[in-house]
C-alpha positions, 0 to 999 in steps of 0.5 A: 313795282309799287302796288296801287294800294302800297303802304308804308309802316314806319316806327320811330318809337317817339324817339326818331322822326317817322310818319305817325300814320300808315301812308297809303297809295302808290303816289304817297308811298313813292313821295315818302320814300323819295324823301327818306332816300334823300336824307344825307345821313342815310346815304350808307346803304347795304343789303341785309336780311330783315326778319328773314326777308331781304331788305336794306340797312342804313348806317350813319357813322357806322351805326345802324340808323334805319332798317327797311324791309318789303312785303312783295306779292307780285308788286311791293305791297308794304314797306316797313321802315324802322328808325326807333333807336331802341329797336335798332340797338338790338337789331342784328344784320346778316348781309345777303350774298 
């Protein structure tokens, strides 16, 4: 499912914990995402539309704590993870049915 050259782009805006550089390569991306999904404060997950594409939203205490979207071209080529509170505060979600 992950392309050999998959990438993770994360945005913490200097206010939230995020990778400082683009993570490249299937194995590194898989390890990074495994770590993200293990965080206890990201266990409330829902499917949502993110910039017009299907994605995931992670809530903590009813507040959106992170948003993840994918670029898929056969396999997953890129993962975009936003944890920047400034961007999340303006972010609106529409659930996918």
